[in-house]
C-alpha positions as CSV (number, residue, x, y, z in Angstrom):
1,M,0.0,0.0,0.0
2,E,2.9,2.4,0.8
3,N,4.4,1.7,-2.6
4,G,1.0,2.4,-4.2
5,D,0.7,5.7,-2.3
6,A,4.2,6.7,-3.4
7,F,3.4,6.0,-7.0
8,I,0.2,8.1,-6.7
9,D,2.1,10.9,-5.1
10,L,4.7,10.9,-7.9
11,I,2.2,11.0,-10.8
12,S,-0.1,13.4,-8.9
13,K,2.6,15.9,-8.5
14,K,3.2,16.0,-12.2
15,M,-0.5,16.5,-12.8
16,V,-0.7,19.2,-10.1
17,Q,2.2,21.1,-11.9
18,L,0.1,21.1,-15.1
19,V,-2.9,22.4,-13.1
20,I,-0.9,25.2,-11.4
21,K,0.7,26.2,-14.7
22,G,-2.8,26.7,-16.3
23,G,-3.5,23.3,-17.7
24,G,-6.9,23.2,-15.9
25,P,-8.1,20.9,-13.1
26,C,-9.4,18.1,-15.4
27,I,-8.8,14.5,-14.4
28,E,-10.0,11.4,-16.4
29,V,-10.1,8.0,-14.8
30,D,-9.9,4.8,-16.8
31,G,-13.1,2.8,-16.7
32,G,-11.4,-0.2,-15.4
33,L,-9.8,1.5,-12.4
34,Q,-11.3,0.5,-9.0
35,A,-13.5,3.1,-7.4
36,Q,-11.4,3.1,-4.3
37,L,-8.2,3.9,-6.2
38,A,-10.0,6.6,-8.2
39,K,-11.1,8.2,-4.9
40,R,-7.6,8.1,-3.6
41,W,-6.3,9.8,-6.8
42,D,-8.9,12.6,-6.5
43,Q,-8.1,13.2,-2.8
44,R,-4.4,13.1,-3.2
45,I,-4.3,15.3,-6.2
46,K,-6.3,17.9,-4.4
47,E,-4.1,17.7,-1.3
48,L,-1.0,18.2,-3.4
49,A,-2.6,21.1,-5.3
50,W,-3.3,22.9,-2.1
51,K,0.3,22.4,-1.0
52,E,1.6,23.8,-4.3
53,S,-0.8,26.7,-4.3
54,W,-2.0,29.4,-1.9
55,L,-4.0,26.7,0.0
56,S,-0.9,25.5,1.7
57,R,0.9,25.3,4.9
58,Q,-0.1,27.6,7.7
59,D,2.4,30.2,6.7
60,G,0.8,33.6,6.2
61,L,0.5,34.9,2.6
62,D,2.6,37.8,3.9
63,G,5.4,35.3,4.6
64,T,4.9,35.1,8.4
65,H,5.3,31.6,9.8
66,K,2.4,30.1,11.8
67,S,3.0,26.4,12.0
68,N,3.9,23.3,10.1
69,R,0.4,21.9,9.9
70,W,-1.4,21.7,6.5
71,R,-5.0,22.9,6.3
72,R,-7.4,24.2,3.8
73,R,-7.7,28.0,3.9
74,R,-11.0,29.7,4.6
75,L,-12.7,32.3,2.5
76,I,-15.4,34.8,3.4
77,V,-17.5,35.6,0.3
78,V,-19.4,38.9,0.3
79,I,-22.2,39.5,-2.3
80,N,-23.8,42.8,-3.2
81,P,-27.0,41.6,-5.0
82,A,-27.8,45.1,-6.2
83,A,-24.5,45.6,-8.0
84,G,-24.7,46.4,-11.7
85,R,-27.6,44.7,-13.3
86,G,-28.4,42.6,-10.2
87,Q,-26.5,39.5,-11.3
88,S,-24.2,38.9,-8.4
89,Q,-26.3,36.2,-6.8
90,A,-26.5,34.4,-10.1
91,V,-22.7,34.6,-10.5
92,Y,-22.3,33.1,-7.1
93,T,-24.7,30.2,-7.8
94,S,-23.5,29.4,-11.3
95,V,-19.8,30.1,-11.1
96,V,-18.3,30.8,-7.7
97,A,-20.1,28.1,-5.5
98,P,-19.5,25.2,-8.0
99,M,-15.8,26.1,-8.4
100,L,-15.2,26.4,-4.7
101,E,-17.0,23.1,-4.1
102,Q,-15.0,21.3,-6.9
103,A,-11.8,22.7,-5.4
104,G,-12.8,21.7,-1.8
105,V,-12.4,25.2,-0.5
106,E,-14.2,26.2,2.7
107,H,-16.2,29.4,2.6
108,E,-18.8,31.4,4.4
109,L,-21.3,33.5,2.4
110,V,-22.6,36.9,3.4
111,V,-25.3,38.7,1.3
112,T,-25.5,42.4,2.0
113,R,-29.0,44.0,2.2
114,K,-28.2,47.6,2.6
115,A,-25.6,50.3,2.0
116,Q,-22.5,50.3,4.3
117,E,-23.3,46.8,5.6
118,A,-20.1,45.3,4.2
119,K,-18.1,48.2,5.7
120,S,-19.6,47.4,9.1
121,L,-18.9,43.7,8.7
122,M,-15.3,44.3,7.8
123,H,-14.8,46.7,10.6
124,N,-15.7,44.0,13.1
125,L,-14.1,41.1,11.2
126,N,-11.5,38.9,13.0
127,T,-8.9,38.9,10.2
128,E,-7.0,36.1,11.9
129,A,-9.9,33.7,11.3
130,W,-9.9,34.1,7.5
131,D,-7.5,33.8,4.7
132,C,-9.1,35.9,2.0
133,V,-12.2,38.2,1.5
134,V,-13.9,37.6,-1.9
135,A,-16.1,40.4,-3.2
136,I,-18.8,39.5,-5.7
137,G,-20.0,42.8,-7.1
138,G,-18.5,46.0,-8.3
139,D,-16.1,48.7,-7.2
140,G,-18.6,50.0,-4.7
141,L,-18.6,46.7,-2.7
142,L,-14.9,46.5,-2.7
143,S,-14.7,50.1,-1.5
144,E,-16.9,49.3,1.5
145,I,-14.6,46.3,2.3
146,V,-11.4,48.3,2.0
147,Q,-12.9,51.1,4.2
148,G,-14.1,48.7,6.8
149,L,-10.7,46.8,7.1
150,Y,-8.8,50.1,7.0
151,S,-10.9,51.5,9.9
152,Q,-9.7,48.6,12.2
153,D,-6.2,50.2,12.2
154,P,-5.8,53.4,10.2
155,V,-2.2,53.9,11.4
156,S,-0.6,50.7,10.2
157,C,-3.1,49.3,7.6
158,H,-2.2,45.9,9.1
159,P,-5.7,44.3,8.4
160,L,-5.3,45.1,4.7
161,T,-1.8,43.9,4.4
162,R,-2.5,40.7,6.4
163,L,-5.8,39.7,4.8
164,P,-5.8,39.5,1.0
165,L,-8.8,40.6,-1.1
166,A,-10.2,39.2,-4.3
167,I,-13.0,40.4,-6.5
168,V,-15.3,38.5,-8.9
169,P,-16.7,41.2,-11.3
170,S,-20.5,41.6,-11.5
171,G,-20.9,45.3,-11.2
172,T,-21.2,48.1,-13.7
173,G,-17.7,49.4,-14.0
174,N,-15.5,46.7,-12.5
175,G,-12.4,48.9,-12.7
176,M,-10.4,47.1,-10.1
177,A,-11.2,43.6,-11.4
178,A,-10.4,44.7,-15.0
179,S,-7.1,46.2,-13.9
180,F,-6.0,43.1,-11.9
181,L,-7.1,40.6,-14.6
182,Y,-5.5,42.7,-17.3
183,Q,-2.2,42.7,-15.4
184,Q,-2.6,38.9,-15.2
185,A,-3.2,38.7,-19.0
186,E,-6.8,37.5,-18.5
187,V,-10.1,38.7,-19.9
188,P,-12.3,40.2,-17.2
189,C,-15.1,37.7,-16.3
190,P,-16.2,35.7,-13.2
191,I,-14.7,32.4,-14.4
192,N,-11.2,33.8,-15.0
193,A,-11.3,35.7,-11.7
194,M,-12.2,32.5,-9.8
195,F,-9.6,30.5,-11.6
196,L,-6.9,32.9,-10.5
197,I,-8.1,32.8,-7.0
198,L,-8.0,29.0,-6.8
199,K,-4.6,28.6,-8.5
200,A,-2.9,31.6,-6.9
201,K,0.5,30.9,-5.4
202,S,1.0,34.5,-4.1
203,T,-0.6,37.9,-3.7
204,V,-0.1,41.0,-5.8
205,P,0.6,44.3,-3.9
206,A,-1.7,47.2,-4.6
207,D,-1.5,50.9,-3.6
208,L,-4.0,52.9,-1.6
209,S,-4.2,56.6,-1.1
210,L,-5.4,58.4,2.0
211,V,-7.9,61.0,0.8
212,E,-9.1,63.9,2.9
213,A,-12.2,65.9,2.0
214,S,-14.5,68.3,3.8
215,D,-16.4,65.3,5.3
216,G,-13.3,63.4,6.6
217,Q,-10.7,61.0,5.6
218,R,-11.0,57.6,3.8
219,P,-8.8,55.2,1.8
220,S,-9.1,54.9,-2.0
221,F,-7.9,52.1,-4.2
222,L,-9.3,53.1,-7.6
223,A,-9.7,56.8,-8.7
224,L,-10.8,60.3,-8.0
225,S,-12.6,62.0,-10.8
226,F,-13.8,65.5,-11.4
227,G,-15.6,67.0,-14.4
228,L,-16.7,64.8,-17.3
229,V,-16.0,61.4,-15.8
230,A,-17.6,62.3,-12.4
231,D,-20.7,63.7,-14.1
232,V,-21.2,60.6,-16.2
233,D,-20.7,58.2,-13.3
234,L,-23.2,59.9,-11.0
235,E,-25.9,61.1,-13.5
236,S,-26.1,57.7,-15.1
237,E,-27.2,56.1,-11.9
238,V,-30.9,56.6,-12.9
239,I,-30.5,53.9,-15.6
240,R,-28.2,51.5,-13.5
241,W,-30.3,48.6,-14.8
242,T,-28.8,49.0,-18.3
243,G,-25.3,48.0,-17.1
244,S,-22.3,49.5,-18.7
245,F,-24.4,51.0,-21.6
246,R,-25.4,53.7,-19.2
247,M,-21.9,55.1,-19.3
248,D,-21.8,55.3,-23.1
249,L,-25.2,57.0,-23.2
250,F,-24.5,59.6,-20.6
251,A,-21.0,60.2,-21.9
252,L,-22.5,61.3,-25.2
253,Y,-25.0,63.5,-23.3
254,A,-22.2,65.1,-21.2
255,I,-20.1,65.8,-24.3
256,L,-23.0,67.5,-26.1
257,R,-23.7,69.6,-23.0
258,L,-20.0,70.2,-22.4
259,R,-19.5,71.7,-19.0
260,S,-16.2,73.0,-17.7
261,Y,-15.1,73.6,-14.1
262,R,-12.7,76.1,-12.8
263,A,-10.2,74.5,-10.4
264,R,-6.7,74.6,-9.0
265,L,-4.7,71.4,-9.2
266,S,-1.5,70.9,-7.3
267,Y,0.6,67.7,-7.3
268,L,3.9,66.4,-6.0
269,P,5.6,64.6,-8.9
270,S,6.9,61.0,-8.3
271,K,10.6,60.1,-8.7
272,E,12.3,57.2,-10.4
273,G,13.2,54.3,-8.2
274,P,11.4,51.9,-5.8
275,P,7.9,52.7,-4.4
276,P,8.3,55.6,-1.9
277,R,7.2,55.7,1.6
278,A,3.9,57.3,2.3
279,A,4.0,61.0,1.2
280,A,3.3,63.7,3.8
281,L,0.6,66.3,3.4
282,P,-0.4,69.3,5.5
283,P,-3.9,69.6,6.8
284,L,-6.5,70.3,4.1
285,R,-7.0,73.9,5.1
286,A,-3.3,74.6,5.5
287,R,-1.2,76.1,2.7
288,L,1.0,73.7,0.7
289,P,4.7,74.2,1.4
290,D,6.6,76.6,-0.9
291,A,9.6,75.5,-2.9
292,S,9.1,71.8,-2.1
293,G,8.6,70.4,-5.6
294,W,4.9,70.9,-5.9
295,V,3.5,71.8,-9.4
296,H,0.4,74.1,-9.6
297,M,-2.1,74.8,-12.4
298,E,-5.3,76.7,-12.4
299,H,-7.7,76.4,-15.4
300,D,-11.1,75.6,-16.7
301,F,-11.0,71.8,-16.7
302,L,-13.2,69.4,-18.7
303,M,-11.8,66.5,-16.7
304,V,-9.3,65.7,-14.0
305,L,-8.8,61.9,-13.3
306,I,-6.4,60.7,-10.6
307,S,-6.1,56.9,-10.5
308,H,-4.1,54.0,-9.1
309,V,-4.9,51.4,-11.8
310,S,-4.9,50.8,-15.5
311,H,-8.7,50.7,-15.9
312,I,-11.3,52.8,-14.3
313,A,-13.9,50.5,-15.8
314,E,-13.9,47.4,-18.0
315,S,-14.5,49.6,-21.1
316,A,-12.1,52.4,-20.0
317,H,-8.3,51.6,-20.3
318,S,-7.5,55.0,-18.8
319,N,-3.8,54.4,-18.0
320,P,-2.0,51.9,-20.4
321,G,1.1,50.5,-18.8
322,K,0.1,51.3,-15.2
323,R,0.8,48.5,-12.8
324,M,-0.7,48.0,-9.4
325,G,1.6,48.7,-6.5
326,D,4.1,50.9,-8.4
327,G,3.8,53.6,-5.8
328,T,2.4,56.3,-8.1
329,L,-0.8,58.1,-8.9
330,Q,-1.6,58.7,-12.6
331,I,-3.1,62.2,-13.2
332,L,-5.0,62.8,-16.5
333,V,-6.0,66.3,-17.3
334,L,-8.2,67.7,-20.1
335,R,-8.4,71.4,-20.2
336,R,-11.1,73.4,-22.1
337,Q,-9.6,74.8,-25.3
338,P,-11.2,76.7,-28.2
339,S,-9.9,74.1,-30.7
340,L,-11.3,71.2,-28.8
341,S,-14.7,70.4,-30.5
342,R,-17.4,68.1,-29.4
343,L,-16.6,65.8,-32.3
344,R,-13.0,65.6,-31.1
345,L,-14.2,64.8,-27.6
346,I,-16.3,62.0,-28.9
347,S,-13.3,60.6,-30.7
348,L,-11.2,60.8,-27.5
349,F,-14.0,59.0,-25.6
350,L,-14.1,56.2,-28.2
351,A,-10.3,55.9,-28.0
352,L,-10.5,55.5,-24.2
353,E,-11.6,51.9,-24.5
354,R,-8.3,50.8,-25.9
355,G,-6.1,53.4,-24.2
356,Y,-5.3,55.3,-27.4
357,H,-6.5,58.6,-25.8
358,V,-3.1,59.1,-24.1
359,T,-1.4,59.7,-27.5
360,A,-3.7,62.8,-28.1
361,D,-2.1,66.2,-27.8
362,E,-5.1,67.5,-25.7
363,V,-4.6,64.9,-22.9
364,E,-2.0,65.7,-20.3
365,S,-0.5,62.9,-18.1
366,Y,1.5,63.3,-14.9
367,N,2.8,60.8,-12.3
368,A,2.5,61.9,-8.6
369,V,2.7,60.8,-5.0
370,A,0.3,63.4,-3.6
371,Y,-2.2,65.9,-4.9
372,R,-4.6,68.6,-3.9
373,L,-7.6,69.6,-6.0
374,E,-9.6,72.8,-5.2
375,S,-12.8,73.5,-7.0
376,L,-13.3,77.2,-7.7
377,T,-16.9,76.9,-8.8
378,E,-20.1,76.0,-6.8
379,R,-21.3,73.4,-9.3
380,G,-19.7,70.0,-9.9
381,V,-18.9,67.1,-7.7
382,Y,-16.1,64.6,-7.1
383,T,-16.4,60.8,-7.3
384,L,-14.0,58.7,-5.3
385,D,-14.0,55.0,-6.3
386,G,-17.4,55.7,-7.8
387,E,-19.0,57.3,-4.8
388,A,-20.0,61.0,-4.6
389,V,-17.8,63.3,-2.4
390,P,-18.7,66.9,-1.6
391,C,-17.1,69.5,-3.9
392,G,-14.6,72.0,-2.5
393,S,-11.0,71.1,-1.6
394,I,-9.8,67.5,-1.6
395,Q,-6.3,66.0,-1.3
396,G,-4.7,62.6,-1.2
397,R,-1.3,61.0,-0.6
398,I,0.0,57.6,-1.7
399,L,0.1,54.6,0.7
400,P,2.3,52.3,-1.3
401,Q,1.5,48.6,-1.3
402,A,-0.9,49.0,1.5
403,M,-3.2,46.2,0.4
404,R,-2.9,42.8,-1.4
405,I,-4.9,41.1,-4.1
406,L,-5.0,37.4,-4.2
407,G,-3.8,36.1,-7.5
408,S,-1.0,34.5,-9.5
409,A,1.6,37.2,-10.0
410,V,3.2,37.3,-13.4
């Protein structure tokens, strides 16, 4: 029997290597093989798969040693049934639950019923009891999860660096999921997201920024928008049920209406080299330090977009080449110009899907580690990770690699 187990271990390891490298967890058993042996094959292959992947020894995914015992890791899966077109529950039932069951992964399901429920849940979550939080929804749900974990320890961000996050896209924009899957050379969809979760051998670091507005401080993982993008994001909520089509429709409307917003933008440029430590900022109402490298501009802006990631939505490749955890914020600026026609703006909007807009002369791009944006008009609004923030003054500073996304780093 021992020789038989050794043979199974040897062959199984080869099969596991194929699974981990992307061959897919498909096992065929010859019809003449005894049922008992087939069961042993299945069990042993799964055990070895866990040891080769993130479901491994009780070492923390952050590298901290816990013990030498092997166990299956535990997931907490959070669903926002109202995200996007209301398909999150169906995504869990048809994709997530079957894949977790086939993989033998333990999980607990939480379905949110009201706004801020996920934030409250994460604020009180025992991060030592779980190995990953999986969000099934859009960027709004992930924002609540990040804010809740951050609120446990705003000084060190330890809950976010200790407990990896994962997202299965089923919202409207899905910017974070699109950015992560794009970096892993995968097409954004629930099946690909789950496959990366199950075969992951490591985590991918991601940056946060600590954003201060008139109503307080909060962490941000995606983007701050002002002008055209913010208007489209918020005003299209009335037709949320149409999914991503709402963005296209209201973008056309916003371009035809063409509002501009007077504002003052200040930013601290990033420098070459490894990701910096957290940048320092004075209080929001205090003056920025003179002669400290800050760049200032005041203009009538059509758009200001400050983001951490390559995609602000599945259909918006806003920052080609941007990688998560690189310690920088990407600032895109579009100023109002007499030569910039509505027809040209429509062309730029269409180019945004593939990232071609960055080659346009009208689009300015800057790398920064901190910023301050001061609206000089009464109208307008900011959106931070898709949520409305009161207009006025707002500022943010980078928190490099302050969170981790579960996935196979490439």
